[in-house]
N, C-alpha and C positions, 0 to 999 in steps of 0.2 A: 504494500500500500504506500502510495506517495504521501509525503507530508506537505502541509502548507508551508509556504516560505516563512510566514510569521502568523501568530495568532494573537487575538486581543489587542490589535493595533489599529490606530486611527491615522490615516494619511491626511495631514492638514495642508500640505503645500507641495509644489514640485520639488523643493529641497528635501522634504521628508522622503519622497519617492526616490530621489537620486541617492540618498543614503542607503536605502534598502537595496537598490541596484548595485551599489558599490560593495556592500556586504556579500551579495551573491557573487559578484566578480571575484572577490577574495576567498570564495568558498566558505564563508562564515555562516551563510544561510543557504538552504537548498533551493534549487530551481526545479520547477515542474517540467518533466521531460516528455510527457505524453498526455493525451486527453484524460480527464478524470473518468473513472468508471462509476457505475451507479452507486456503489457504496461510498466512494469518495465524494461524489456530488451531494449525497445525503448529509454529509458532514459540514457543508458550507453553512456558515453562520456569521452574525455580525462580528467583525474583528478579524475574519479570515483574509489573508493577503497571499496572493500567488504571483510569482514571477515566472515567465516562460519566454522561450525564444521562438520567434516565428521562423518557420521553415523557409529557407531561401530558394532561389531558382534551381539550385543543385541539390536540394534537400532529398530528392528521390534517390540520389546516388549515395549520399552520406547517411541518410536516415536520421539526421539531426533536426530537431525543431518540431513544432506543432503548426499545422496549417491554419487552424481556426480554433478559438477557445469555445468550448461548449460546457455549459453548467446545468442544462436541463431546466432552466427557469425561463419563463416568458417575460420579455422586457419591452417596455415602451420605447419611443424614439429617444435618441441621445440628445443631451443638452450640454453645451460647452460652458465651462466656468473655470477660471483661473488655470487654464492649461490642461484641465482634465475633461474627459467625457463622463457624464453621469447618466445612468439609466434607472428608471423606477420599475420595480416588478409589477407586472400586470396581474390583477386579481383574476383568478380562475372562476369561470361560470359554467354551470351545466346548462345545456340548452334542452328544453323540453318542447316537443312538438304537440300542438293541439290542433285538431281538425278545424275547430271553429275560430280560434284566435291566431293561428299561425305559429311562428317561432316565438317562444317566450324565454326570457332570461330568468334564471333562478340562481341566487348565490350558492356556491358550493358549500356543503356542510363539512368538508374536509378541514383539517387543521390549518390550511392556508388562510382561511377566513378568521381564525382565532388568534393568529400571530400578526405582528406588524409587518408591513411591506418592506422588503429589502431594497437597498439602493446599491447599485454596482458603480464603482469609480474606476476609470481606466486611465493609464498614462503610458506613453510609448517613448522610447529613446533608442538611439543608435549607440552601440558599445563596441569599442575596439578590443577584440580578444586575440588570443594567440592564433585563431583561425581566420582573422580578418574582421571586418566590420559586420556586426550582427544587429538585428532588430529585436529588442526585448520589450516585453509588455508587463505591466503591473496591473493586477486586478485586485481591488479591495472591496469588501462587502461590509455594509453597516446599515443601521436604521436609526431614525431620529432618537429613539429611546436609548440606544446603546452608546451614543456619543460621549456622555459624561463618564461612562464606566470604562471606556477603552483607553489603553496606554498610548502615549504619543511617541515613545521610543522603544525600539527593539533592543533587548539587553546586549546583543553582540555587535551592534552597529557602531561604526567609527564616524567621527565628524570630519575626517579628511576625505575629500572626494577625489576620485581618479579623474584626470583630465580626459580620459577616453570615453566618458559618458556624456553624450550630447543629446539635446532635445531634437 
């Protein structure tokens, strides 16, 4: 099972994201190397942070990187704010068909309606690695209720940034 890059973390600014990228570059924090499986997707929660490398044009030859991030969650359109893309989780609805009324929406009774909506925050950089320049992504999950409880620093992160990490 793959581990998250960080847990219980809040990414407040692009500088916070670059510190996480730097720690991954130094192998102080793990990078996600493949798409999450169903069990790993079920563990996504507020404060989960993942860093992954996008598969390059020669990724099929090297097998390195992920083509596209999938988390099994339905998201609304992206919104740009402070250099990040933010997505709000869509509420699931069960659709019932009635001969007389047509298609009716009924909120799902699953636990998705009993918990608060997740927000996905993404940030992308180009990183100079020993294999050349690579495109890395950071995905952080939170909800409004979790913000006061999440830490703002990962315990292993350094404050000195590598010059090889560029927006």
